N, C-alpha and C positions, 0 to 999 in steps of 0.2 A: 663521884658516882660509883656504886658497887660493881665489882668486877664478879659477873656470873656466868655460868654456861650459856651458850647461845640462846638468846631470849627475843621474843618479839611480843609486844603489848596486846592484849584484848583491848576493846574501847576504853578510854580513859577510865583509870580506876579498875580495869580488869586485868586479870593476868593470863599469860599463856607461855608455854615453853615450846621452843622449836628444837624438836629432837632429831637425831639422826635416822634418817630412812634407809632401809636396806634395799638393795635391789634385787636380793634372791628372795624369791617367792613373796613379793610383798603383799599379796593378797591374803596371806595367812599368817602375818605377823604384826605385832603391835609393839610399839617402843615404850618401855617405862623410863620417864625422865626422872629427874631428882624431884623429891617430894614437892608437891604444889604448896603444902603448907610452909616448908621450909624456905621456899622461894619468895613467899608471900611477903614476908615481913622486908627484905631487902627491895622488893617492888614498891612497898607502900612508901619507904624511905625515899626512893628515888622520885615517886610522884609527888611528894610533898616538897621536894627540891626543885620541881619544875620539869623532870626528865619524863617525857610520855613513853618513850621507848628507846632502847640502845641494843647493841649486841657487843659481845667479847669474843675475840678468837682465841681466848685462852685454851678452850676445849674443842675448837673447830678443826676437827681433822682434815677436812677437805681443804681449807685454807692452808694448812701445813704442808701438804704435799703439791699443792698447786693444781690438784684435779677438780674438775667441776663436780658438783653432786651429781649422784645417778639420776638420769632421766625417769620420768614416769610416764605411765601410759596416758594417752590422750583422754581417756575415760575416766581417769583416776579423780577421786574426791578425798580431800585430807581433812579428817575429823579430830578435833582435841576433846577430851572428856576429863571430868573430874568429880569425885565423890566428896560431898562434904557432910560430917556427922555432927550432929546437934544432941548436946545431952538432954535429959527430960525436963531439967530445970529451966531451959531455953525455948519452950515450946511457943511462948509469946513472940519472941523475936523471929521464930521460924514462921509463923503466920505472916508477918509482914512482908515477907518477900513477894507474895501475891498481889500486893498494891502496886507492884513494879513490873507485872506480867500482863501479858494479853493472852487470856485463856479462850478468847473467841476465834482463835485461829481453828478451833475444832467446832463442829456444828453443836447445837444443844442436845440432840439425841445421843451423840458420843459422849459429851461431857456427863449426862445422866448415867449412861452406861459405865463409864469409868468411876463415877461417884459410888454407885452401887457395888463396885468391887475394890473401892479404897484407893483409887488413883487420882491424881491430879497433875495437870501439866500446863504449861503457858509459854509463851516467847517473852523472853526478858528484852525491855528496852531501857535505854540510856546506859549507866554504869552498873556494875553488879551491886545489888542491895547491900545496904550497910551491914545487916545481920550476917550475911555471908562473909563480907571482908573481914568482919570482927572475929567470926568463927575461925576462918583460915588463919589469921594471925595468932589467935589463942593456941590452935592446934600447933603451929610453928614453935611456940614458947614451950609446950608440953614436950615436944620431940627432942629438947635440949635438956630436959629433966627427968623424963619417964623413959626407962630402958625398952619397955615394950611398945610404945608409941615409936621410938626410934628405930626398932627391928621390924615395924610393921605388923606386930602379933598382939596389938592391944584389942582388936576386933577382927571379925571375918569380912569387914569392909575397910579397904585401904584408901588412903587419900592421895595416892599418886596420880599426877596427871599423865595421860596417855594421848599418844599421838597415833591415829589409825589412817592407814592409807588404804582406801576402798576402791575397787573396780565396780564399775557402773552394774548395779543391780545384784552383785554378788555378795553372799553372806559374809558378815564379820561378828564375830562373838564379843559382845560388850559385857563383861563380867561384873556384875553388881555386889554379889556375896560369893565369895570363894566357898569351897565345900564345906558345908555346915555340918558340925559333928552330931547335932541332934537331929532326930527325926523331924520334919517340917510338915505341919498340917496346913493346907490351903483350902480356903472356902471360895467359891465364885458364885455369882448371881448373874447369868447371862440372859435370861430370858425374862427378867423381872419378877418371876414368879417361884422358880425352883432353885434351892440352895444345893450346890454340888460341892462335895469335898472329898479330898485325898490326902493320904500321909505319904511323903517321898523320904527314902532313906538314902543318907550321903548325897543330899541335894547340892547342886550349884545354881545359884540364881542369876540370871543373865538376860540380856535381850539379843535377839537376833536383828543385828542393825545392816541395813542395806541402803545405798545411796544412789540417787540417779541424777546427774548432771543435766543441766538444761541447755548450755552454751551462751547464756548470758551471765555467767558467773554465779547464778544461783543453783541449787540442788535441793531435791526433795529427800528428806530422810525418813526411813520408815523403821520403827522399832517394835518388835513383836515379842511380848513377854514370853519366856521360855524357863523350864526347869529341868536340868539334867540330872539323873539320879541312878543309883544302883551301881553295880559292879561293871567294868568295863569288858566288853565281848568282841570279838572278831566278826565283823561283818564285810561284805563286799561292795564297793561303791563303784558305779558306772560313770564314765566322764568321756569327754571327746577323745582321749588317748586310751580308752579301754577300760577293763575292770580291774581294780586292785583292792587289796585287802586293807582294812582299816579297823582300828580298835575305837569302838563307840560305846556311850551309855544309852540307856533308855532316855526318852526325852517326852516332855509334855508342854505343848505351846498352846497359846490362846489367841489365835488370829483375830477373834472378834474384838480383841482389845489392841489391835495394832495400830500405834500413833503414827500418823503420816503428817508431816510440816515442810513447807517450801521455805528455806532458808536463804537470806544474802550472806556473802562472807562477812564474818564478824558476829552475825548473830547467834544467840543463846537460847536453846531449849532447856527449860527446867522442869524435871519430872520427880515427883515425890509423893508421899502417902497423904490421904486425908488425915483430919485430926477429929476424933480419935482414929489411929490406925486401926483398918479392919481388912478382911478377905485377902485378895491378892496383894493390894498394898502394902499390907502389913508384914507379908511374906517377903516382899522386895525391899522395903525401905525401912524396916527397923532391924537393929542389930544388937547383939548381947556382947559386952565387953568382958575382958578377962576378969574384971572385978564383979562380974554378973549384973552390972546396971544395962538399962535400956538406952539406946540412943536411935535418933531419927536421922534419916538420910536423904539428902538432896543430890540428884544426878544432874550435872550440867553438861550439855552437848553442844558444842560450838562449830559452826562450819567455818574451817580455816580458808581453804581454796580450792578451786577446781581447775581443769586443765582444758576442757572444751571451749573453743572459740566459734560462735556459729557463723562467723564470716569467712572462716576458713576450714571448717571441719564439718561439712554437712553430712558427708558419708559415716563418719564416726557417730555423729548425733543420732542418726537413724538407726545404726547398730545399737547404740545404747538404749534406745527406746525399745527396739525389739527384745534385747534381754530383759528389760524391765517387764515386758508383757507376758513373758514366758511363765 
């Protein structure tokens, strides 16, 4: 069995990385683990030999010191995410992932709105679709032969798996495309009649991710598309502790296209662009590589675990619900 950094499997055939979570300001930090693609090959070898999941203490600092991992808040939700890039030559394989997805978790009116704006999303069932597993394995090979891939510079979308610790209803930035060098023009069709468009300079493409635990192990995830752009400027932010200065950029959000899905631990939400890419979906889920080719991106969001237990934490559940309604 391969010796890897501390791992835990997604459902059979799926991959997950259990990164180290810091107790210092957990609501504002994400942990970047070793490349998901680099780990996938070893995972697939382990699965083929009958190992569904394992762990290694080689890089487990908590075990080395004898200390317990830092505690998490009762309202915390742990989310794992990974971005998978597909070259244009593999669009047929990309289309097959939707045969393994339940898109009916969103009502028909919202699916039509998403389609008009170039977005597609659904809840994956069973193991990861073959197309995704094969692409992760191929990217793993490329990282051993391509210096740009190895350094994470091959595109403005990286394939690092990330573990995010979210507090109930509090914002967490889920980056899809790092700061894009070229101006980005985005078209939207929100009312079914009028097309709106705007060009953003120095844009970063992301989702405002919020999680609401329910006390039965499940959580509702909300993802609002957003673009941050322009230069950083000092603003003043009000909080429970007073007013503080903060460097921020301008941002444009599309709350009309907020995705909301209730997941059980281990379930995965897949989000991508329609084919052909258009409107907001094109801006979010296509990327230009270093060699100027266009690749298509699939975002996978997995609910790893929650802390709330409705049998013992009634008060915390009520507080989390109040936070979500604000």
